[in-house]
OpenMM code with the backbone's topology and positions (N, CA, C; nanometers):
from openmm import Vec3, app, unit

residues = "MET GLU THR VAL PHE ASN GLU ILE GLN HIS SER VAL LYS ASN TRP TRP THR SER LEU LEU LEU GLY ILE VAL TYR VAL ILE VAL ALA LEU TRP LEU MET PHE SER PRO LEU SER SER TYR VAL ALA LEU SER ILE VAL PHE SER VAL SER MET LEU ILE SER GLY ILE LEU GLU ILE ILE PHE ALA LEU SER ASN LYS LYS GLY VAL PRO SER TRP GLY TRP TYR VAL VAL GLY GLY LEU ILE ASP LEU VAL LEU GLY ILE TYR LEU VAL ALA TYR PRO LEU VAL SER MET GLU VAL ILE PRO PHE ILE ILE ALA PHE TRP LEU MET PHE ARG GLY PHE SER SER THR GLY TYR SER ILE ASP LEU LYS ARG TYR GLY THR ARG ASP TRP GLY TRP TYR MET ALA PHE GLY ILE LEU ALA ILE LEU CYS SER LEU LEU ILE LEU TRP GLN PRO ALA VAL GLY ALA LEU TYR ALA VAL TYR MET ILE SER PHE THR PHE LEU ILE ILE GLY LEU PHE ARG ILE MET LEU SER PHE GLU LEU LYS ASN LEU HIS LYS ARG LYS".split()
positions = [
    Vec3(0.0826, -0.1196, 0.0000),
    Vec3(0.0000, 0.0000, 0.0000),
    Vec3(0.0863, 0.1250, 0.0000),
    Vec3(0.1940, 0.1212, 0.0708),
    Vec3(0.2811, 0.2384, 0.0758),
    Vec3(0.3403, 0.2686, -0.0614),
    Vec3(0.3690, 0.1646, -0.1375),
    Vec3(0.4256, 0.1841, -0.2706),
    Vec3(0.3267, 0.2569, -0.3610),
    Vec3(0.1994, 0.2165, -0.3574),
    Vec3(0.0982, 0.2823, -0.4391),
    Vec3(0.0841, 0.4280, -0.3980),
    Vec3(0.0807, 0.4550, -0.2668),
    Vec3(0.0686, 0.5922, -0.2190),
    Vec3(0.1891, 0.6757, -0.2599),
    Vec3(0.3079, 0.6167, -0.2543),
    Vec3(0.4281, 0.6890, -0.2976),
    Vec3(0.4201, 0.7217, -0.4459),
    Vec3(0.3672, 0.6284, -0.5263),
    Vec3(0.3514, 0.6556, -0.6691),
    Vec3(0.2539, 0.7692, -0.6916),
    Vec3(0.1434, 0.7700, -0.6165),
    Vec3(0.0444, 0.8759, -0.6306),
    Vec3(0.1066, 1.0097, -0.5945),
    Vec3(0.1804, 1.0155, -0.4852),
    Vec3(0.2430, 1.1419, -0.4457),
    Vec3(0.3421, 1.1874, -0.5516),
    Vec3(0.4123, 1.0927, -0.6103),
    Vec3(0.5087, 1.1292, -0.7128),
    Vec3(0.4391, 1.1809, -0.8391),
    Vec3(0.3255, 1.1232, -0.8722),
    Vec3(0.2599, 1.1602, -0.9971),
    Vec3(0.1786, 1.2890, -0.9874),
    Vec3(0.1592, 1.3437, -0.8684),
    Vec3(0.0766, 1.4629, -0.8561),
    Vec3(0.1569, 1.5917, -0.8620),
    Vec3(0.2803, 1.5853, -0.8978),
    Vec3(0.3586, 1.7069, -0.9109),
    Vec3(0.2951, 1.8026, -1.0103),
    Vec3(0.2393, 1.7510, -1.1144),
    Vec3(0.1787, 1.8342, -1.2181),
    Vec3(0.0264, 1.8227, -1.2142),
    Vec3(-0.0312, 1.8410, -1.0971),
    Vec3(-0.1763, 1.8299, -1.0791),
    Vec3(-0.2518, 1.9295, -1.1652),
    Vec3(-0.1891, 2.0384, -1.1971),
    Vec3(-0.2535, 2.1446, -1.2734),
    Vec3(-0.2824, 2.1034, -1.4180),
    Vec3(-0.2122, 1.9989, -1.4687),
    Vec3(-0.2423, 1.9536, -1.6051),
    Vec3(-0.3839, 1.8966, -1.6126),
    Vec3(-0.4270, 1.8287, -1.5047),
    Vec3(-0.5640, 1.7781, -1.5003),
    Vec3(-0.6627, 1.8942, -1.4972),
    Vec3(-0.6281, 2.0013, -1.4265),
    Vec3(-0.7129, 2.1206, -1.4217),
    Vec3(-0.7252, 2.1829, -1.5610),
    Vec3(-0.6123, 2.1964, -1.6308),
    Vec3(-0.6162, 2.2527, -1.7664),
    Vec3(-0.6978, 2.1658, -1.8606),
    Vec3(-0.6801, 2.0342, -1.8490),
    Vec3(-0.7561, 1.9433, -1.9333),
    Vec3(-0.9055, 1.9560, -1.9044),
    Vec3(-0.9412, 1.9663, -1.7777),
    Vec3(-1.0816, 1.9841, -1.7407),
    Vec3(-1.1391, 2.1121, -1.7971),
    Vec3(-1.0611, 2.2193, -1.7916),
    Vec3(-1.1065, 2.3477, -1.8462),
    Vec3(-1.1262, 2.3375, -1.9977),
    Vec3(-1.0342, 2.2682, -2.0652),
    Vec3(-1.0482, 2.2493, -2.2101),
    Vec3(-1.1764, 2.1723, -2.2411),
    Vec3(-1.2027, 2.0652, -2.1660),
    Vec3(-1.3258, 1.9889, -2.1871),
    Vec3(-1.4500, 2.0752, -2.1653),
    Vec3(-1.4494, 2.1576, -2.0631),
    Vec3(-1.5654, 2.2433, -2.0352),
    Vec3(-1.5833, 2.3447, -2.1482),
    Vec3(-1.4740, 2.4020, -2.1979),
    Vec3(-1.4828, 2.4978, -2.3084),
    Vec3(-1.5387, 2.4304, -2.4339),
    Vec3(-1.4906, 2.3089, -2.4646),
    Vec3(-1.5423, 2.2358, -2.5803),
    Vec3(-1.6908, 2.2068, -2.5616),
    Vec3(-1.7305, 2.1678, -2.4398),
    Vec3(-1.8717, 2.1397, -2.4121),
    Vec3(-1.9574, 2.2630, -2.4353),
    Vec3(-1.9111, 2.3776, -2.3862),
    Vec3(-1.9874, 2.5016, -2.4040),
    Vec3(-1.9941, 2.5406, -2.5517),
    Vec3(-1.8841, 2.5215, -2.6238),
    Vec3(-1.8845, 2.5514, -2.7666),
    Vec3(-1.9853, 2.4624, -2.8388),
    Vec3(-1.9866, 2.3340, -2.8044),
    Vec3(-2.0819, 2.2427, -2.8669),
    Vec3(-2.2255, 2.2844, -2.8369),
    Vec3(-2.2510, 2.3257, -2.7132),
    Vec3(-2.3873, 2.3636, -2.6736),
    Vec3(-2.4349, 2.4906, -2.7426),
    Vec3(-2.3439, 2.5877, -2.7576),
    Vec3(-2.3862, 2.7183, -2.8085),
    Vec3(-2.3608, 2.7381, -2.9575),
    Vec3(-2.3045, 2.6402, -3.0232),
    Vec3(-2.2915, 2.6468, -3.1693),
    Vec3(-2.3229, 2.5088, -3.2270),
    Vec3(-2.4489, 2.4680, -3.2141),
    Vec3(-2.4848, 2.3323, -3.2565),
    Vec3(-2.4710, 2.3078, -3.4067),
    Vec3(-2.4849, 2.4114, -3.4895),
    Vec3(-2.4750, 2.3887, -3.6335),
    Vec3(-2.3331, 2.3496, -3.6740),
    Vec3(-2.2342, 2.4278, -3.6307),
    Vec3(-2.0956, 2.3914, -3.6659),
    Vec3(-2.0560, 2.2621, -3.5969),
    Vec3(-2.1108, 2.2370, -3.4788),
    Vec3(-2.0855, 2.1103, -3.4105),
    Vec3(-2.1428, 1.9949, -3.4904),
    Vec3(-2.2587, 2.0173, -3.5482),
    Vec3(-2.3240, 1.9140, -3.6279),
    Vec3(-2.2434, 1.8830, -3.7533),
    Vec3(-2.1850, 1.9850, -3.8143),
    Vec3(-2.0996, 1.9637, -3.9314),
    Vec3(-1.9805, 1.8764, -3.8928),
    Vec3(-1.9147, 1.9110, -3.7825),
    Vec3(-1.7999, 1.8324, -3.7370),
    Vec3(-1.8427, 1.6904, -3.7009),
    Vec3(-1.9579, 1.6778, -3.6366),
    Vec3(-2.0091, 1.5466, -3.5992),
    Vec3(-2.0351, 1.4603, -3.7220),
    Vec3(-2.0899, 1.5191, -3.8270),
    Vec3(-2.1181, 1.4402, -3.9466),
    Vec3(-1.9898, 1.3886, -4.0106),
    Vec3(-1.8844, 1.4679, -4.0068),
    Vec3(-1.7557, 1.4236, -4.0623),
    Vec3(-1.6976, 1.3105, -3.9782),
    Vec3(-1.6973, 1.3291, -3.8460),
    Vec3(-1.6443, 1.2254, -3.7565),
    Vec3(-1.7270, 1.0975, -3.7692),
    Vec3(-1.8582, 1.1118, -3.7754),
    Vec3(-1.9454, 0.9949, -3.7884),
    Vec3(-1.9176, 0.9204, -3.9178),
    Vec3(-1.8988, 0.9935, -4.0268),
    Vec3(-1.8733, 0.9305, -4.1570),
    Vec3(-1.7450, 0.8479, -4.1538),
    Vec3(-1.6399, 0.9054, -4.1021),
    Vec3(-1.5113, 0.8355, -4.0958),
    Vec3(-1.5196, 0.7162, -4.0001),
    Vec3(-1.5887, 0.7337, -3.8870),
    Vec3(-1.5978, 0.6234, -3.7912),
    Vec3(-1.6804, 0.5076, -3.8472),
    Vec3(-1.7818, 0.5373, -3.9272),
    Vec3(-1.8596, 0.4300, -3.9915),
    Vec3(-1.7716, 0.3502, -4.0871),
    Vec3(-1.6891, 0.4196, -4.1611),
    Vec3(-1.5988, 0.3541, -4.2551),
    Vec3(-1.5021, 0.2620, -4.1806),
    Vec3(-1.4388, 0.3119, -4.0769),
    Vec3(-1.3429, 0.2328, -3.9993),
    Vec3(-1.4139, 0.1177, -3.9275),
    Vec3(-1.5322, 0.1450, -3.8751),
    Vec3(-1.6100, 0.0410, -3.8066),
    Vec3(-1.6410, -0.0746, -3.9005),
    Vec3(-1.6792, -0.0435, -4.0220),
    Vec3(-1.7100, -0.1481, -4.1186),
    Vec3(-1.5903, -0.2357, -4.1492),
    Vec3(-1.4764, -0.1727, -4.1714),
    Vec3(-1.3549, -0.2485, -4.2023),
    Vec3(-1.3179, -0.3405, -4.0859),
    Vec3(-1.3190, -0.2868, -3.9648),
    Vec3(-1.2802, -0.3667, -3.8485),
    Vec3(-1.3804, -0.4786, -3.8194),
    Vec3(-1.5082, -0.4533, -3.8395),
    Vec3(-1.6097, -0.5566, -3.8154),
    Vec3(-1.5954, -0.6705, -3.9159),
    Vec3(-1.5670, -0.6394, -4.0402),
    Vec3(-1.5469, -0.7432, -4.1417),
    Vec3(-1.4226, -0.8259, -4.1081),
    Vec3(-1.3154, -0.7598, -4.0682),
    Vec3(-1.1932, -0.8320, -4.0298),
    Vec3(-1.2225, -0.9261, -3.9127),
    Vec3(-1.2956, -0.8746, -3.8120),
    Vec3(-1.3312, -0.9572, -3.6967),
    Vec3(-1.4119, -1.0793, -3.7397),
    Vec3(-1.5128, -1.0580, -3.8228),
    Vec3(-1.6009, -1.1673, -3.8645),
    Vec3(-1.5241, -1.2734, -3.9427),
    Vec3(-1.4438, -1.2305, -4.0390),
    Vec3(-1.3724, -1.3258, -4.1220),
    Vec3(-1.2655, -1.4012, -4.0435),
    Vec3(-1.2046, -1.3359, -3.9462),
    Vec3(-1.1019, -1.4042, -3.8679),
    Vec3(-1.1618, -1.4982, -3.7635),
    Vec3(-1.2918, -1.4854, -3.7357),
    Vec3(-1.3561, -1.5698, -3.6344),
    Vec3(-1.4668, -1.6576, -3.6926),
    Vec3(-1.4663, -1.6813, -3.8227),
    Vec3(-1.5790, -1.7546, -3.8808),
    Vec3(-1.5838, -1.9001, -3.8367),
    Vec3(-1.4736, -1.9567, -3.7929),
    Vec3(-1.4765, -2.0940, -3.7427),
    Vec3(-1.5184, -2.0993, -3.5958),
    Vec3(-1.4947, -1.9924, -3.5206),
    Vec3(-1.5220, -1.9943, -3.3773),
    Vec3(-1.6525, -1.9287, -3.3357),
    Vec3(-1.7085, -1.8422, -3.4208),
    Vec3(-1.8315, -1.7710, -3.3870),
    Vec3(-1.9409, -1.8163, -3.4829),
    Vec3(-2.0446, -1.8856, -3.4303),
    Vec3(-2.1484, -1.9385, -3.5191),
    Vec3(-2.2240, -1.8307, -3.5971),
    Vec3(-2.2426, -1.7136, -3.5405),
    Vec3(-2.3197, -1.6085, -3.6079),
    Vec3(-2.2279, -1.5068, -3.6766),
    Vec3(-2.1140, -1.5539, -3.7257),
    Vec3(-2.0171, -1.4630, -3.7864),
    Vec3(-2.0732, -1.3918, -3.9084),
    Vec3(-2.1689, -1.4527, -3.9757),
    Vec3(-2.2285, -1.3918, -4.0942),
    Vec3(-2.2976, -1.2593, -4.0626),
    Vec3(-2.3611, -1.2510, -3.9450),
    Vec3(-2.4257, -1.1258, -3.9054),
    Vec3(-2.3227, -1.0157, -3.8820),
    Vec3(-2.2060, -1.0552, -3.8309),
    Vec3(-2.0991, -0.9567, -3.8144),
    Vec3(-2.0533, -0.9049, -3.9510),
    Vec3(-2.0447, -0.9942, -4.0500),
    Vec3(-2.0060, -0.9526, -4.1853),
    Vec3(-2.1104, -0.8567, -4.2419),
    Vec3(-2.2383, -0.8913, -4.2262),
    Vec3(-2.3457, -0.8049, -4.2778),
    Vec3(-2.3385, -0.6678, -4.2109),
    Vec3(-2.3227, -0.6655, -4.0786),
    Vec3(-2.3110, -0.5380, -4.0081),
    Vec3(-2.1904, -0.4588, -4.0548),
    Vec3(-2.0782, -0.5281, -4.0760),
    Vec3(-1.9581, -0.4614, -4.1246),
    Vec3(-1.9751, -0.4053, -4.2646),
    Vec3(-2.0426, -0.4816, -4.3510),
    Vec3(-2.0672, -0.4340, -4.4872),
    Vec3(-2.1597, -0.3124, -4.4877),
    Vec3(-2.2618, -0.3155, -4.4040),
    Vec3(-2.3517, -0.1992, -4.3940),
    Vec3(-2.2734, -0.0769, -4.3473),
    Vec3(-2.1921, -0.0933, -4.2433),
    Vec3(-2.1114, 0.0190, -4.1944),
    Vec3(-2.0142, 0.0686, -4.3009),
    Vec3(-1.9519, -0.0248, -4.3720),
    Vec3(-1.8541, 0.0118, -4.4747),
    Vec3(-1.9195, 0.0898, -4.5882),
    Vec3(-2.0317, 0.0405, -4.6397),
    Vec3(-2.1008, 0.1084, -4.7504),
    Vec3(-2.1490, 0.2470, -4.7060),
    Vec3(-2.2104, 0.2544, -4.5865),
    Vec3(-2.2548, 0.3852, -4.5362),
    Vec3(-2.1370, 0.4794, -4.5161),
    Vec3(-2.0274, 0.4276, -4.4632),
    Vec3(-1.9094, 0.5110, -4.4412),
    Vec3(-1.8527, 0.5670, -4.5703),
    Vec3(-1.8427, 0.4828, -4.6723),
    Vec3(-1.7927, 0.5286, -4.8029),
    Vec3(-1.8846, 0.6361, -4.8597),
    Vec3(-2.0144, 0.6108, -4.8538),
    Vec3(-2.1113, 0.7066, -4.9064),
    Vec3(-2.1024, 0.8406, -4.8329),
    Vec3(-2.0978, 0.8353, -4.7009),
    Vec3(-2.0960, 0.9589, -4.6224),
    Vec3(-1.9667, 1.0375, -4.6398),
    Vec3(-1.8559, 0.9680, -4.6542),
    Vec3(-1.7292, 1.0374, -4.6773),
    Vec3(-1.7296, 1.1027, -4.8159),
    Vec3(-1.7888, 1.0353, -4.9139),
    Vec3(-1.7918, 1.0876, -5.0511),
    Vec3(-1.8859, 1.2069, -5.0661),
    Vec3(-1.9947, 1.2102, -4.9894),
    Vec3(-2.0954, 1.3161, -5.0018),
    Vec3(-2.1242, 1.3796, -4.8653),
    Vec3(-2.0335, 1.4638, -4.8172),
    Vec3(-2.0519, 1.5191, -4.6812),
    Vec3(-2.1747, 1.6089, -4.6662),
    Vec3(-2.2124, 1.6854, -4.7686),
    Vec3(-2.3304, 1.7717, -4.7555),
    Vec3(-2.4588, 1.6895, -4.7479),
    Vec3(-2.4643, 1.5845, -4.8273),
    Vec3(-2.5807, 1.4968, -4.8233),
    Vec3(-2.5861, 1.4258, -4.6884),
    Vec3(-2.4687, 1.3881, -4.6384),
    Vec3(-2.4667, 1.3161, -4.5110),
    Vec3(-2.5220, 1.4021, -4.3979),
    Vec3(-2.5010, 1.5346, -4.4050),
    Vec3(-2.5554, 1.6225, -4.3006),
    Vec3(-2.7076, 1.6241, -4.3043),
    Vec3(-2.7646, 1.6136, -4.4244),
    Vec3(-2.9103, 1.6154, -4.4364),
    Vec3(-2.9742, 1.4841, -4.3926),
    Vec3(-2.9073, 1.3756, -4.4206),
    Vec3(-2.9683, 1.2455, -4.3939),
    Vec3(-2.9106, 1.1741, -4.2722),
    Vec3(-2.8138, 1.2370, -4.2053),
    Vec3(-2.7473, 1.1681, -4.0951),
    Vec3(-2.8429, 1.1251, -3.9825),
    Vec3(-2.9477, 1.2030, -3.9505),
    Vec3(-3.0393, 1.1502, -3.8475),
    Vec3(-3.1048, 1.0184, -3.8885),
    Vec3(-3.1409, 1.0059, -4.0170),
    Vec3(-3.2029, 0.8816, -4.0649),
    Vec3(-3.1014, 0.7680, -4.0667),
    Vec3(-2.9796, 0.8004, -4.1072),
    Vec3(-2.8746, 0.6983, -4.1092),
    Vec3(-2.8458, 0.6516, -3.9665),
    Vec3(-2.8368, 0.7485, -3.8743),
    Vec3(-2.8144, 0.7124, -3.7341),
    Vec3(-2.9296, 0.6247, -3.6849),
    Vec3(-3.0525, 0.6604, -3.7202),
    Vec3(-3.1695, 0.5846, -3.6741),
    Vec3(-3.1674, 0.4412, -3.7276),
    Vec3(-3.1456, 0.4248, -3.8581),
    Vec3(-3.1457, 0.2895, -3.9143),
    Vec3(-3.0250, 0.2093, -3.8666),
    Vec3(-2.9115, 0.2776, -3.8483),
    Vec3(-2.7928, 0.2101, -3.7952),
    Vec3(-2.8190, 0.1642, -3.6522),
    Vec3(-2.8779, 0.2525, -3.5697),
    Vec3(-2.9131, 0.2143, -3.4333),
    Vec3(-3.0133, 0.0992, -3.4317),
    Vec3(-3.1090, 0.1033, -3.5230),
    Vec3(-3.2095, -0.0027, -3.5285),
    Vec3(-3.1439, -0.1371, -3.5626),
    Vec3(-3.0584, -0.1377, -3.6638),
    Vec3(-2.9896, -0.2612, -3.7005),
    Vec3(-2.9035, -0.3103, -3.5856),
    Vec3(-2.8286, -0.2189, -3.5231),
    Vec3(-2.7430, -0.2568, -3.4103),
    Vec3(-2.8276, -0.3056, -3.2928),
    Vec3(-2.9434, -0.2457, -3.2729),
    Vec3(-3.0323, -0.2896, -3.1661),
    Vec3(-3.0815, -0.4314, -3.1890),
    Vec3(-3.1260, -0.4599, -3.3127),
    Vec3(-3.1697, -0.5959, -3.3439),
    Vec3(-3.0523, -0.6937, -3.3366),
    Vec3(-2.9345, -0.6503, -3.3811),
    Vec3(-2.8162, -0.7361, -3.3704),
    Vec3(-2.7841, -0.7657, -3.2241),
    Vec3(-2.7942, -0.6641, -3.1410),
    Vec3(-2.7650, -0.6819, -2.9985),
    Vec3(-2.8615, -0.7797, -2.9333),
    Vec3(-2.9885, -0.7707, -2.9706),
    Vec3(-3.0840, -0.8657, -2.9133),
    Vec3(-3.0519, -1.0075, -2.9610),
    Vec3(-3.0098, -1.0225, -3.0842),
    Vec3(-2.9681, -1.1541, -3.1334),
    Vec3(-2.8444, -1.2054, -3.0612),
    Vec3(-2.7477, -1.1167, -3.0409),
    Vec3(-2.6267, -1.1561, -2.9691),
    Vec3(-2.6597, -1.1951, -2.8252),
    Vec3(-2.7556, -1.1243, -2.7642),
    Vec3(-2.7909, -1.1563, -2.6260),
    Vec3(-2.8519, -1.2955, -2.6167),
    Vec3(-2.9274, -1.3346, -2.7173),
    Vec3(-2.9835, -1.4700, -2.7194),
    Vec3(-2.8710, -1.5726, -2.7327),
    Vec3(-2.7706, -1.5417, -2.8167),
    Vec3(-2.6534, -1.6300, -2.8264),
    Vec3(-2.5827, -1.6408, -2.6923),
    Vec3(-2.5663, -1.5271, -2.6244),
    Vec3(-2.4996, -1.5273, -2.4939),
    Vec3(-2.5787, -1.6088, -2.3916),
    Vec3(-2.7108, -1.6003, -2.3981),
    Vec3(-2.7949, -1.6801, -2.3082),
    Vec3(-2.7719, -1.8289, -2.3341),
    Vec3(-2.7636, -1.8644, -2.4613),
    Vec3(-2.7392, -2.0038, -2.4991),
    Vec3(-2.6051, -2.0538, -2.4455),
    Vec3(-2.5056, -1.9639, -2.4394),
    Vec3(-2.3729, -2.0011, -2.3885),
    Vec3(-2.3660, -1.9965, -2.2361),
    Vec3(-2.4763, -1.9560, -2.1719),
    Vec3(-2.4812, -1.9572, -2.0264),
    Vec3(-2.4306, -1.8313, -1.9592),
    Vec3(-2.4202, -1.7223, -2.0327),
    Vec3(-2.3764, -1.5956, -1.9728),
    Vec3(-2.4869, -1.5416, -1.8831),
    Vec3(-2.4503, -1.5037, -1.7610),
    Vec3(-2.5491, -1.4558, -1.6646),
    Vec3(-2.6069, -1.3197, -1.7011),
    Vec3(-2.5284, -1.2327, -1.7582),
    Vec3(-2.5727, -1.0944, -1.7830),
    Vec3(-2.6317, -1.0738, -1.9226),
    Vec3(-2.6817, -1.1776, -1.9844),
    Vec3(-2.7354, -1.1650, -2.1194),
    Vec3(-2.8534, -1.0678, -2.1243),
    Vec3(-2.9267, -1.0547, -2.0138),
    Vec3(-3.0428, -0.9657, -2.0091),
    Vec3(-3.0059, -0.8197, -2.0285),
    Vec3(-2.8889, -0.7812, -1.9792),
    Vec3(-2.8430, -0.6428, -1.9985),
    Vec3(-2.8207, -0.6138, -2.1461),
    Vec3(-2.7621, -0.7087, -2.2165),
    Vec3(-2.7385, -0.6905, -2.3594),
    Vec3(-2.8714, -0.6804, -2.4349),
    Vec3(-2.9678, -0.7618, -2.3917),
    Vec3(-3.1021, -0.7564, -2.4515),
    Vec3(-3.1651, -0.6200, -2.4247),
    Vec3(-3.1530, -0.5715, -2.3001),
    Vec3(-3.2120, -0.4420, -2.2643),
    Vec3(-3.1490, -0.3289, -2.3443),
    Vec3(-3.0167, -0.3312, -2.3608),
    Vec3(-2.9510, -0.2262, -2.4387),
    Vec3(-2.9917, -0.2340, -2.5854),
    Vec3(-3.0103, -0.3547, -2.6375),
    Vec3(-3.0568, -0.3696, -2.7752),
    Vec3(-3.1960, -0.3119, -2.7940),
    Vec3(-3.2847, -0.3410, -2.7003),
    Vec3(-3.4215, -0.2875, -2.7080),
    Vec3(-3.4196, -0.1355, -2.6931),
    Vec3(-3.3363, -0.0842, -2.6038),
    Vec3(-3.3241, 0.0611, -2.5869),
    Vec3(-3.2749, 0.1270, -2.7157),
    Vec3(-3.1792, 0.0656, -2.7833),
    Vec3(-3.1295, 0.1202, -2.9103),
    Vec3(-3.2410, 0.1229, -3.0152),
    Vec3(-3.3236, 0.0185, -3.0179),
    Vec3(-3.4358, 0.0141, -3.1129),
    Vec3(-3.5352, 0.1261, -3.0819),
    Vec3(-3.5679, 0.1457, -2.9546),
    Vec3(-3.6608, 0.2519, -2.9164),
    Vec3(-3.6061, 0.3905, -2.9518),
    Vec3(-3.4763, 0.4117, -2.9283),
    Vec3(-3.4150, 0.5404, -2.9661),
    Vec3(-3.4191, 0.5610, -3.1170),
    Vec3(-3.3975, 0.4548, -3.1926),
    Vec3(-3.4018, 0.4678, -3.3389),
    Vec3(-3.5414, 0.5051, -3.3860),
    Vec3(-3.6437, 0.4486, -3.3236),
    Vec3(-3.7811, 0.4829, -3.3616),
    Vec3(-3.8120, 0.6289, -3.3287),
    Vec3(-3.7618, 0.6788, -3.2164),
    Vec3(-3.7805, 0.8200, -3.1798),
    Vec3(-3.7149, 0.9115, -3.2831),
    Vec3(-3.5954, 0.8760, -3.3275),
    Vec3(-3.5257, 0.9583, -3.4267),
    Vec3(-3.5981, 0.9550, -3.5609),
    Vec3(-3.6506, 0.8384, -3.6007),
    Vec3(-3.7266, 0.8305, -3.7258),
    Vec3(-3.8535, 0.9141, -3.7182),
    Vec3(-3.9145, 0.9173, -3.6017),
    Vec3(-4.0371, 0.9944, -3.5823),
    Vec3(-4.0075, 1.1442, -3.5852),
    Vec3(-3.8966, 1.1865, -3.5245),
    Vec3(-3.8561, 1.3274, -3.5190),
    Vec3(-3.7077, 1.3377, -3.5562),
    Vec3(-3.6717, 1.3490, -3.6848),
    Vec3(-3.5303, 1.3514, -3.7252),
    Vec3(-3.4490, 1.4626, -3.6586),
    Vec3(-3.5116, 1.5758, -3.6322),
    Vec3(-3.4370, 1.6846, -3.5667),
    Vec3(-3.3909, 1.6421, -3.4277),
    Vec3(-3.4680, 1.5544, -3.3654),
    Vec3(-3.4283, 1.5024, -3.2344),
    Vec3(-3.2951, 1.4301, -3.2460),
    Vec3(-3.2775, 1.3528, -3.3538),
    Vec3(-3.1521, 1.2803, -3.3743),
    Vec3(-3.0335, 1.3722, -3.3877),
    Vec3(-3.0509, 1.4798, -3.4644),
    Vec3(-2.9409, 1.5745, -3.4843),
    Vec3(-2.9079, 1.6469, -3.3544),
    Vec3(-3.0090, 1.7013, -3.2906),
    Vec3(-2.9850, 1.7736, -3.1651),
    Vec3(-2.9387, 1.6815, -3.0539),
    Vec3(-2.9969, 1.5625, -3.0481),
    Vec3(-2.9593, 1.4659, -2.9458),
    Vec3(-2.8106, 1.4353, -2.9546),
    Vec3(-2.7623, 1.4079, -3.0742),
    Vec3(-2.6217, 1.3723, -3.0908),
    Vec3(-2.5308, 1.4854, -3.0447),
    Vec3(-2.5599, 1.6068, -3.0875),
    Vec3(-2.4750, 1.7205, -3.0508),
    Vec3(-2.4794, 1.7457, -2.8999),
    Vec3(-2.5982, 1.7470, -2.8428),
    Vec3(-2.6093, 1.7802, -2.7008),
    Vec3(-2.5609, 1.6684, -2.6095),
    Vec3(-2.5771, 1.5435, -2.6493),
    Vec3(-2.5242, 1.4354, -2.5656),
    Vec3(-2.3725, 1.4388, -2.5637),
    Vec3(-2.3117, 1.4690, -2.6764),
    Vec3(-2.1660, 1.4815, -2.6796),
    Vec3(-2.1220, 1.5990, -2.5937),
    Vec3(-2.1939, 1.7111, -2.6027),
    Vec3(-2.1548, 1.8278, -2.5236),
    Vec3(-2.1705, 1.8002, -2.3739),
    Vec3(-2.2786, 1.7337, -2.3346),
    Vec3(-2.2953, 1.7019, -2.1918),
    Vec3(-2.1885, 1.6042, -2.1447),
    Vec3(-2.1490, 1.5123, -2.2298),
    Vec3(-2.0432, 1.4190, -2.1935),
    Vec3(-1.9119, 1.4931, -2.1717),
    Vec3(-1.8782, 1.5857, -2.2599),
    Vec3(-1.7574, 1.6659, -2.2414),
    Vec3(-1.7654, 1.7483, -2.1131),
    Vec3(-1.8823, 1.8024, -2.0843),
    Vec3(-1.8993, 1.8812, -1.9625),
    Vec3(-1.8772, 1.7951, -1.8384),
    Vec3(-1.9341, 1.6767, -1.8375),
    Vec3(-1.9176, 1.5864, -1.7225),
    Vec3(-1.7712, 1.5469, -1.7063),
    Vec3(-1.7053, 1.5120, -1.8158),
    Vec3(-1.5638, 1.4742, -1.8083),
    Vec3(-1.4802, 1.5938, -1.7628),
    Vec3(-1.5118, 1.7115, -1.8136),
    Vec3(-1.4383, 1.8316, -1.7737),
    Vec3(-1.4527, 1.8613, -1.6254),
    Vec3(-1.5750, 1.8531, -1.5736),
    Vec3(-1.5958, 1.8770, -1.4307),
    Vec3(-1.5244, 1.7711, -1.3468),
    Vec3(-1.5272, 1.6464, -1.3941),
    Vec3(-1.4547, 1.5404, -1.3242),
    Vec3(-1.3060, 1.5728, -1.3182),
    Vec3(-1.2482, 1.6140, -1.4313),
    Vec3(-1.1037, 1.6431, -1.4347),
    Vec3(-1.0692, 1.7613, -1.3446),
    Vec3(-1.1557, 1.8608, -1.3396),
    Vec3(-1.1308, 1.9764, -1.2518),
    Vec3(-1.1336, 1.9315, -1.1060),
    Vec3(-1.2350, 1.8533, -1.0693),
    Vec3(-1.2432, 1.8039, -0.9316),
    Vec3(-1.1225, 1.7153, -0.8988),
    Vec3(-1.0829, 1.6321, -0.9935),
    Vec3(-0.9678, 1.5455, -0.9736),
    Vec3(-0.8404, 1.6266, -0.9531),
    Vec3(-0.8267, 1.7342, -1.0264),
    Vec3(-0.7051, 1.8145, -1.0128),
    Vec3(-0.6912, 1.8703, -0.8716),
    Vec3(-0.8018, 1.9137, -0.8118),
    Vec3(-0.7942, 1.9667, -0.6754),
    Vec3(-0.7675, 1.8552, -0.5750),
    Vec3(-0.8189, 1.7369, -0.6025),
    Vec3(-0.7889, 1.6225, -0.5147),
    Vec3(-0.6412, 1.5869, -0.5249),
    Vec3(-0.5879, 1.5890, -0.6462),
    Vec3(-0.4459, 1.5618, -0.6654),
    Vec3(-0.3596, 1.6692, -0.5999),
    Vec3(-0.4072, 1.7941, -0.6056),
    Vec3(-0.3342, 1.9031, -0.5400),
    Vec3(-0.3284, 1.8790, -0.3896),
    Vec3(-0.4397, 1.8333, -0.3305),
    Vec3(-0.4406, 1.8018, -0.1883),
    Vec3(-0.3459, 1.6877, -0.1554),
    Vec3(-0.3408, 1.5869, -0.2400),
    Vec3(-0.2465, 1.4768, -0.2191),
    Vec3(-0.1029, 1.5263, -0.2260),
    Vec3(-0.0773, 1.6180, -0.3181),
    Vec3(0.0568, 1.6744, -0.3331),
    Vec3(0.0967, 1.7531, -0.2087),
    Vec3(0.0029, 1.8236, -0.1479),
    Vec3(0.0330, 1.9003, -0.0270),
    Vec3(0.0662, 1.8096, 0.0902),
    Vec3(0.0070, 1.6888, 0.0936),
    Vec3(0.0349, 1.5946, 0.2040),
    Vec3(0.1751, 1.5411, 0.1997),
    Vec3(0.2394, 1.5530, 0.0887),
    Vec3(0.3744, 1.4975, 0.0690),
    Vec3(0.4695, 1.5551, 0.1638),
] * unit.nanometer
topology = app.Topology()
chain = topology.addChain("A")
for resn in residues:
    res = topology.addResidue(resn, chain)
    for name in ("N", "CA", "C"):
        topology.addAtom(name, app.Element.getBySymbol(name[0]), res)
């Protein structure tokens, strides 16, 4: 225990870096909240690239595990959907901004149905927490239906959830910095 405490005391010399990082996160959160349009543009670009990368990695995973995972074909289908959407969105960024709520909704819906299928597989393998995976899959399906019903909700939801996440992380880092400062003073 003394070794861990000594490491903590040694690492808190620069406690203020956590404070600066927290402030940066809070500033980014406020920028996202008060300029949702430019945030949405940036989000559509990040989403497009992440869909492309997600598709490639999912296909690699499926093909490398086709002997060990019985439902590997669904992973390939999911990867192909992500790959095609990613290519399309990267090629047409203005169109992607207009249709991104629908793409997010259908992607969430597919992932939700996939998650419920995976949870049934996990139940078959005897995993105790399969119900959580089922619940998250159903929640994803419900969120996708809400976005299809009100597409603006999807756009605003994405921007504001990211901004609130940055705000929470920023406040955590600020609080952590003062805790680290107190640990440094005990030295």
